[in-house]
C-alpha positions in Angstrom: 0.1 0.0 0.0 1.2 3.4 -0.6 2.2 5.1 2.0 0.1 8.6 2.9 2.0 11.8 2.1 3.4 13.6 4.9 1.3 17.3 4.5 3.3 18.8 7.6 6.5 18.2 5.3 4.6 19.2 2.0 3.6 22.0 3.1 7.1 22.8 5.1 9.4 21.9 1.8 6.5 24.2 -0.2 7.3 27.4 2.1 10.9 26.9 1.8 10.6 26.6 -1.8 8.1 28.7 -3.1 10.6 31.8 -2.9 12.9 30.7 -5.5 9.9 30.0 -8.1 8.7 32.3 -10.4 5.3 32.1 -11.9 5.0 33.1 -15.5 8.5 32.3 -16.5 8.8 31.6 -20.5 8.9 27.9 -21.2 7.8 26.5 -17.7 6.8 23.0 -18.0 4.5 21.2 -15.6 5.7 17.6 -13.9 4.5 14.5 -15.1 4.0 12.8 -11.9 1.2 11.3 -10.6 1.2 11.0 -7.3 -0.8 8.1 -5.7 -2.6 6.8 -3.1 -4.1 3.1 -2.5 -7.0 1.9 -0.5 -7.4 5.3 1.8 -9.5 4.3 4.5 -12.2 7.4 5.9 -11.2 8.3 9.1 -14.4 8.7 11.3 -13.3 11.7 12.8 -12.0 13.9 10.5 -15.1 13.5 8.5 -17.5 14.2 11.1 -15.6 17.4 11.9 -16.0 18.0 8.2 -19.3 17.0 7.9 -20.1 19.6 10.8 -18.1 22.7 9.7 -19.8 22.4 6.2 -23.0 21.1 7.5 -23.8 17.8 6.0 -26.5 16.3 7.4 -28.7 12.9 6.5 -27.8 9.6 5.0 -24.6 8.1 6.0 -22.8 9.1 2.3 -19.8 10.5 1.8 -20.1 14.7 0.8 -19.9 15.2 -3.0 -16.3 17.4 -2.0 -14.8 15.0 0.1 -12.9 13.1 -2.0 -10.7 16.1 -2.7 -10.2 16.5 0.7 -8.8 12.9 1.0 -6.8 13.8 -2.2 -5.1 17.2 -0.9 -2.0 15.5 0.7 -1.5 14.3 -2.9 -2.2 17.3 -4.5 0.1 19.3 -2.1 2.9 16.8 -2.5 2.8 17.5 -6.2 2.5 21.2 -6.5 5.8 21.6 -3.8 7.9 19.1 -5.9 11.0 21.3 -7.2 10.1 20.3 -10.7 6.4 22.4 -10.3 6.3 25.7 -11.8 4.4 27.7 -9.7 4.8 28.9 -5.5 2.9 26.7 -3.9 2.3 29.4 -1.1 -0.7 31.6 -1.9 -2.1 29.8 -4.9 -5.8 30.5 -4.8 -8.3 28.3 -6.3 -10.5 29.8 -9.0 -12.6 27.2 -10.0 -13.6 23.6 -9.2 -15.8 20.9 -11.8 -16.8 17.3 -9.6 -18.4 14.9 -11.4 -19.4 11.2 -9.2 -20.2 8.4 -11.6 -21.5 6.8 -7.8 -22.8 7.3 -4.4 -19.9 6.7 -2.4 -20.0 5.4 1.5 -17.4 6.3 4.5 -16.6 2.4 3.9 -15.5 2.6 0.3 -11.7 2.3 -0.2 -10.4 4.6 -2.0 -7.5 4.5 -4.4 -6.4 8.2 -5.7 -4.4 9.7 -7.9 -3.5 13.4 -8.9 -1.8 15.5 -11.5 -1.2 18.0 -13.4 -2.9 18.5 -16.8 -2.7 22.3 -18.4 -0.2 25.8 -17.5 -2.3 28.5 -18.7 -2.0 32.6 -18.6 -4.6 34.4 -16.4 -5.3 38.0 -16.5 -4.1 37.8 -13.2 -1.0 35.8 -13.1 -0.7 31.8 -14.1 -3.6 29.1 -13.7 -3.0 25.0 -13.7 -5.4 22.4 -13.7 -5.2 19.8 -11.6 -6.9 16.7 -11.8 -8.1 14.7 -9.1 -9.4 10.8 -9.4 -10.9 8.5 -7.0 -11.1 4.6 -8.1 -13.0 1.8 -6.1 -11.8 -1.9 -7.3 -10.3 -0.1 -9.9 -13.3 1.2 -11.0 -13.4 5.0 -11.7 -15.9 6.4 -8.9 -15.5 10.2 -8.7 -13.4 12.7 -10.2 -12.4 16.6 -10.7 -10.5 19.2 -12.4 -9.8 22.3 -10.3 -8.2 25.7 -11.1 -5.4 27.2 -9.3 -4.3 30.6 -9.7 -0.5 32.1 -9.0 -0.8 36.2 -8.9 1.9 38.1 -10.2 2.3 41.0 -12.9 1.1 40.7 -16.3 2.0 42.5 -19.3 -0.4 44.3 -20.7 -2.3 42.0 -24.0 -0.2 39.1 -22.6 -2.7 37.6 -20.8 -6.2 36.5 -22.3 -9.5 38.2 -20.7 -11.3 36.7 -18.5 -13.7 34.9 -20.7 -17.3 36.2 -19.9 -19.8 34.1 -17.8 -22.7 32.0 -19.8 -25.9 34.2 -19.6 -27.8 34.5 -16.5 -24.5 33.4 -14.3 -24.5 36.1 -12.1 -28.5 37.2 -12.5 -29.3 37.5 -8.7 -30.9 34.0 -8.1 -33.7 33.9 -5.0 -32.1 34.5 -1.7 -32.7 31.3 0.7 -30.2 32.2 4.0 -28.0 34.7 5.7 -25.0 33.5 7.7 -22.3 35.1 9.5 -19.0 34.0 8.9 -16.4 33.8 11.9 -12.8 35.3 12.0 -11.2 31.7 13.0 -13.5 30.3 10.3 -10.0 29.6 8.0 -8.4 27.6 11.2 -11.3 25.5 11.5 -11.8 24.1 8.0 -8.2 24.0 7.7 -8.5 21.7 10.6 -11.0 19.7 9.3 -9.4 19.6 5.8 -5.5 19.6 6.2 -5.7 22.9 3.8 -3.6 25.2 6.0 -2.7 27.4 3.6 -1.8 30.9 5.3 -4.3 33.2 3.4 -7.0 31.3 5.4 -5.4 31.3 8.5 -4.5 34.5 10.1 -4.6 38.2 8.9 -1.4 39.0 9.2 -0.2 36.2 6.9 -3.2 36.8 4.5 -1.7 40.3 4.0 1.8 38.8 2.9 -0.3 37.8 -0.2 -2.4 41.0 -0.7 -5.4 39.9 1.2 -6.9 42.6 3.9 -7.7 39.9 6.2 -7.9 36.2 6.2 -10.1 34.5 3.5 -12.7 31.2 3.4 -11.8 28.5 1.9 -13.0 28.3 -1.6 -13.8 24.6 -1.1 -15.6 25.6 2.2 -18.3 28.0 0.3 -18.7 25.7 -2.2 -19.4 22.4 0.4 -21.7 24.9 2.6 -23.5 25.8 -0.7 -23.9 21.9 -1.6 -25.1 20.8 1.8 -28.0 23.2 1.3 -29.4 21.3 -1.4 -32.2 18.8 -1.1 -30.7 15.4 -1.0 -26.9 16.6 -1.4 -26.1 12.9 -1.1 -27.5 12.7 -4.8 -25.6 14.9 -6.5 -24.1 13.7 -9.4 -21.7 16.7 -11.5 -21.0 19.9 -9.9 -19.7 23.3 -11.3 -18.2 26.7 -9.4 -15.8 29.3 -9.8 -14.8 31.8 -6.7 -15.0 35.0 -8.5 -13.9 37.2 -5.4 -12.4 36.1 -1.6 -14.8 36.2 1.4 -13.7 38.0 4.2 -13.2 36.7 7.3 -15.4 38.0 9.5 -18.5 38.9 7.1 -22.2 37.9 6.7 -22.8 36.5 3.4 -26.0 35.3 1.8 -26.7 31.8 0.1 -28.9 32.3 -3.0 -30.5 29.4 -5.3 -33.0 28.3 -7.7 -32.8 24.8 -7.1 -30.0 24.0 -10.0 -28.2 26.9 -9.7 -26.5 28.8 -6.7 -24.7 31.7 -5.7 -22.8 32.9 -2.5 -22.7 37.2 -2.4 -23.3 39.9 -0.2 -24.3 44.0 -1.0 -21.6 44.5 -3.2 -20.3 41.3 -4.9 -21.2 37.6 -5.9 -18.2 36.0 -4.4 -19.3 32.1 -5.8 -21.5 30.9 -8.8 -22.2 27.4 -9.6 -24.2 24.7 -10.8 -25.2 21.3 -9.5 -27.0 18.6 -10.9 -28.4 15.0 -9.2 -29.6 11.7 -10.0 -32.5 10.2 -9.7 -33.5 9.5 -6.1 -33.5 5.8 -5.2 -36.6 4.0 -4.3 
């Protein structure tokens, strides 16, 4: 069995190597590594903490976002490699697509694999696409694609303009609930998920990367929204775009028309997304 990668060691390596990496340098390439983890057992304690902080209740099924959490140490091992072209410290999650081919359960032992699929210019820097796959007994049962942005100055005209959102995507959806987010939400979610990026932990470390104070994890915002679905355990596919950081502490509005959802405040839309569910089992 592949041994679980040491997350603290990966974080320390990333912090040590990040100052020597220059995002946006010409000719940068992605490593061919595909870190794997075989037959991952789902630990009850961390899963319970994750469900609690994200608001998942109901049937004894894995939240559709949880394989991303299980694979996070693999993603960190990949992104802290010396050959990985972007500094991992300060990377911002910009979007995610998830496809759950099966309803997953805590008793499932998942084989995980992560790899970097694409490196592209972004109007605010350089973005990498990271793919995560989960297999059960060799069969692909869950997969995701995520964009991570390394922010840096770009030459005028060298980076393509951000694509326009699909028609109606940013239209106001009916407000469903208002959530008051505490200042320590980033630290609490980081403890449950293992994602301790400094932009989420303390105001000082967030300011080092250009944020006025700590910001909520993008994966917390999408998971919290999906937990509000009528039957979140039956969600089959998700697309979420993280439009603007959610500053902590803060108050946000969750809005949804059933398939589409948003997280917004008075001034801006922070998150837009869509989710589709498979038919209810009889």
